[in-house]
C-alpha positions in Angstrom: 144.0 160.0 196.9 142.0 158.1 194.8 143.6 158.3 191.1 141.3 159.6 188.3 140.4 156.5 185.9 141.5 157.3 182.3 142.3 154.6 179.8 145.4 154.3 178.6 146.4 156.2 175.2 143.4 159.0 176.0 144.4 162.4 176.9 142.7 163.4 180.2 139.3 165.9 179.1 140.6 169.7 178.2 139.1 172.4 180.1 136.2 174.9 177.3 135.3 177.5 177.5 132.0 178.4 176.9 130.8 179.3 173.5 130.3 183.3 172.7 127.1 185.1 172.2 126.6 188.1 171.3 122.8 189.5 172.7 121.7 192.0 170.1 119.5 194.5 171.6 117.8 197.3 169.6 115.7 199.7 172.7 113.3 202.2 171.2 110.9 203.5 173.9 111.0 200.1 176.4 111.0 201.9 179.3 108.1 199.7 180.3 108.8 196.3 180.0 113.2 196.5 180.0 113.6 195.4 183.8 111.9 191.8 183.0 114.3 191.5 180.4 117.5 192.1 181.8 116.3 190.3 184.2 116.0 186.9 182.7 119.5 187.7 180.7 121.0 187.4 183.7 119.3 184.2 184.9 120.3 182.8 181.5 122.5 179.0 182.7 125.0 180.1 179.6 126.9 182.6 181.1 129.4 183.6 178.2 127.9 186.0 176.3 127.9 190.4 175.6 124.7 192.3 175.3 125.0 194.7 172.5 123.0 197.7 172.6 122.1 200.3 171.1 119.0 203.3 171.9 116.8 204.2 168.3 115.7 207.7 169.7 114.5 206.9 172.6 112.4 209.7 174.9 111.6 207.6 178.2 114.0 206.0 180.7 115.4 203.5 178.4 118.9 204.7 178.4 118.9 204.9 182.2 117.6 200.7 183.1 120.2 200.2 180.0 123.4 202.2 182.0 122.3 200.9 185.6 122.1 196.9 183.7 125.8 197.7 182.6 126.4 198.9 186.4 125.0 195.7 187.5 126.7 193.2 185.0 129.8 195.1 184.1 130.4 197.4 180.8 132.2 194.5 179.3 129.0 192.7 178.8 126.9 195.4 178.1 128.3 197.4 175.5 126.2 200.5 173.8 127.2 200.6 170.1 126.0 204.8 170.0 126.8 205.2 166.0 124.7 206.3 164.5 123.1 208.8 166.4 120.0 209.3 164.8 116.8 207.2 164.0 117.3 204.0 162.2 113.9 201.9 162.4 114.3 198.4 163.8 115.1 196.4 160.7 118.6 199.1 160.4 119.5 199.4 164.0 119.9 195.7 164.1 122.3 195.0 160.9 124.0 198.1 162.6 123.9 195.9 165.7 125.3 192.6 163.4 127.9 194.8 162.4 129.5 195.2 165.7 129.7 191.3 166.3 132.7 190.6 166.9 134.5 187.7 165.0 133.8 184.0 166.0 130.4 184.8 168.3 127.2 183.6 167.8 124.3 185.7 167.8 121.0 185.9 169.4 118.1 188.3 169.0 116.6 190.5 171.3 113.4 191.8 171.9 113.1 195.0 174.6 109.8 193.3 175.4 110.1 189.9 176.5 111.2 187.5 179.2 113.3 184.7 178.2 113.3 181.7 179.7 116.8 180.8 182.0 117.8 178.1 178.7 117.1 180.0 176.3 120.7 180.6 175.1 121.6 177.2 176.3 119.2 175.5 174.1 120.1 177.2 171.0 123.8 177.0 171.1 123.3 173.0 171.1 120.6 172.8 168.2 123.7 175.1 166.1 126.3 173.2 167.4 125.9 170.2 165.2 127.0 171.7 162.3 129.7 174.1 160.3 127.5 175.6 158.3 125.7 178.9 158.4 123.0 178.4 160.4 119.4 179.5 162.0 118.0 178.7 164.9 114.4 179.5 165.8 111.6 178.6 168.1 108.3 179.0 169.3 107.0 181.7 171.7 104.4 181.5 175.4 102.0 184.3 173.8 100.8 186.2 176.7 99.4 189.8 177.7 101.1 192.8 179.3 101.2 191.3 182.6 102.6 188.3 181.2 99.0 186.4 181.7 99.4 183.4 179.0 97.2 183.7 176.1 98.7 180.9 173.8 101.4 179.4 172.2 102.5 180.5 168.4 101.6 178.2 165.6 103.9 174.5 165.3 107.4 175.0 163.2 107.7 173.2 160.4 110.9 170.9 160.0 113.5 171.1 157.9 112.6 174.8 155.9 113.9 175.2 152.6 114.9 178.5 150.7 111.3 177.8 148.6 109.4 178.3 151.6 111.2 181.1 153.3 110.7 182.9 150.0 106.4 182.3 150.6 106.4 183.0 154.4 108.9 183.9 157.5 108.4 181.5 160.0 111.4 182.7 162.4 110.7 184.9 165.0 113.5 187.3 165.1 113.1 187.4 169.2 113.7 183.0 168.9 116.4 183.6 166.5 120.0 182.5 167.1 122.4 182.4 164.2 125.8 180.5 163.9 129.2 182.5 163.7 129.0 181.5 159.4 125.3 182.9 159.3 126.6 186.1 161.4 129.1 186.4 158.5 127.1 185.9 155.8 124.9 188.6 156.9 127.6 191.1 157.5 128.9 190.4 154.0 125.6 190.7 152.1 124.0 194.2 151.3 122.3 195.9 153.6 118.5 194.1 154.2 115.5 195.4 152.2 113.3 198.0 154.2 110.4 196.4 152.9 110.8 192.9 155.6 112.2 192.8 158.9 115.4 191.7 160.1 113.8 187.7 161.0 113.0 187.7 157.9 115.9 188.7 155.9 118.1 186.3 158.1 115.9 183.4 157.4 115.9 184.2 153.5 120.2 184.8 153.9 120.9 181.5 155.6 118.3 179.5 153.4 120.1 181.3 150.3 123.3 180.3 150.8 122.3 176.3 151.2 122.9 177.1 155.2 120.4 175.2 157.9 117.3 176.0 159.9 116.8 174.9 162.8 113.1 174.6 164.1 112.5 174.2 167.6 108.6 173.8 168.8 109.3 173.7 172.3 108.7 177.6 174.1 112.0 179.5 174.7 110.2 182.7 176.1 107.5 184.9 176.8 106.3 187.1 174.0 104.5 189.7 175.5 101.3 190.5 173.0 100.1 194.6 173.1 99.4 197.9 171.2 103.6 198.6 171.0 104.2 195.4 168.8 106.5 195.9 166.6 104.8 193.1 165.2 102.1 190.7 166.2 101.9 187.1 167.0 98.5 185.8 166.1 98.2 182.7 168.0 95.5 180.8 164.9 96.4 179.6 161.6 93.4 180.8 160.1 93.5 183.9 161.8 96.6 184.6 160.0 94.9 182.7 157.2 92.0 186.0 157.1 94.4 188.4 157.7 96.5 187.9 154.2 92.8 187.7 152.7 92.3 191.2 153.9 95.3 192.1 152.7 94.6 191.0 149.0 97.3 190.2 146.6 99.0 193.3 145.6 100.5 193.9 149.0 101.7 190.4 149.6 103.5 189.5 145.7 105.0 193.5 146.4 107.1 192.1 148.7 107.2 189.1 147.6 108.9 190.5 144.0 110.7 193.1 146.6 112.6 190.3 147.9 113.1 188.7 144.5 114.8 191.7 142.8 116.6 192.1 146.6 118.1 187.9 146.6 119.2 188.7 142.7 122.0 191.0 143.5 123.2 188.5 146.5 126.2 186.6 145.7 125.7 184.3 148.3 123.4 182.5 146.8 123.3 178.8 145.7 123.7 177.8 142.2 119.8 175.8 142.4 118.7 178.7 144.6 119.4 181.4 142.2 117.9 179.6 139.2 114.8 179.7 141.6 114.7 183.5 141.3 115.5 183.7 137.8 112.7 181.9 137.0 110.4 183.3 139.2 111.3 186.5 138.1 110.7 185.4 135.0 107.0 183.7 135.6 105.6 186.3 137.0 106.8 189.3 134.4 104.6 187.4 131.9 101.0 188.8 131.8 97.3 187.8 130.6 96.2 183.9 130.0 100.0 183.0 129.3 101.4 184.4 132.0 98.9 182.7 134.7 99.1 179.6 132.9 103.2 179.3 133.6 102.7 180.4 137.2 100.3 177.6 137.7 102.8 175.2 135.9 105.4 176.1 138.0 103.3 175.9 141.3 102.7 172.4 140.1 106.0 171.7 139.8 107.5 173.5 142.6 106.4 171.5 146.0 108.6 173.4 148.3 107.1 176.6 147.1 104.8 176.8 149.7 103.5 178.1 152.8 103.1 175.6 156.1 99.4 175.3 156.4 96.8 174.4 154.1 94.5 177.7 154.5 97.8 179.8 154.2 98.6 177.5 151.8 95.3 178.3 148.9 96.0 181.7 150.1 99.0 182.2 148.6 98.6 179.9 145.7 95.3 182.5 144.6 97.5 185.6 144.9 100.5 184.2 142.9 98.4 183.5 140.2 96.5 186.6 140.5 99.1 189.3 142.0 
């Protein structure tokens, strides 16, 4: 028998357990597409995952599909969170699932109508393994119709996004997000998510606000179905997004912007520089008239990171910031 080649003074490599991941799924009348999603979970190359799911008041066969899946993979790998029983909406539903995530687990948000690529979990875990800080990973998506026929690819993601960028725009699509254990702990200890944004923007704001790391991956990791019942769609073109912002006008955007600032001002996890940013923005937005407009312009001029990713969206953001 051949002796393994181990260098003198070095211990042989130790077997390491695969990293545990909690996949969080809020189900609501998703029976049409659930089987495709659940099949793609079983095909993941990273196999140490547990599916935590709750039903948010479905009236179709969603629960039947989920219970059958639990029989297929074992009840230890598919756990239903049954409390509370009421319809909560997508944001509070995912916040509830986060609270039930075991200590030390990574988290992957999951949508009921998508199809994951086999290496989705593995790819996200490799990216998150480089840091011990609160970290969020997100990727692009392959946009498809209801029959998974390709439409396009989602817009490119910016490298190294920061807190000020997160204030102006959410670039982290929920179904692609994975969180490191410190990021999970951060969200578990934070105030309940605000009602005016979804769980993905909430996580993005929290991680960047605490000076955590956001890792963007420009390789798609899933098929993202576009259909009439999407909680949020994904316009494929930058210009479409800019035109949509123009149609909405400044008041809706700036109302959400102010609400996010008010919510963040109550958080204890903000770093000192980011807390200063929130205070400065609230102060300048409270000032009216020509002086207020001038001070807003000065803030934009001296805050290059307070921006959206593409130039059409950035022009509109600056206009809305000045007028709204």
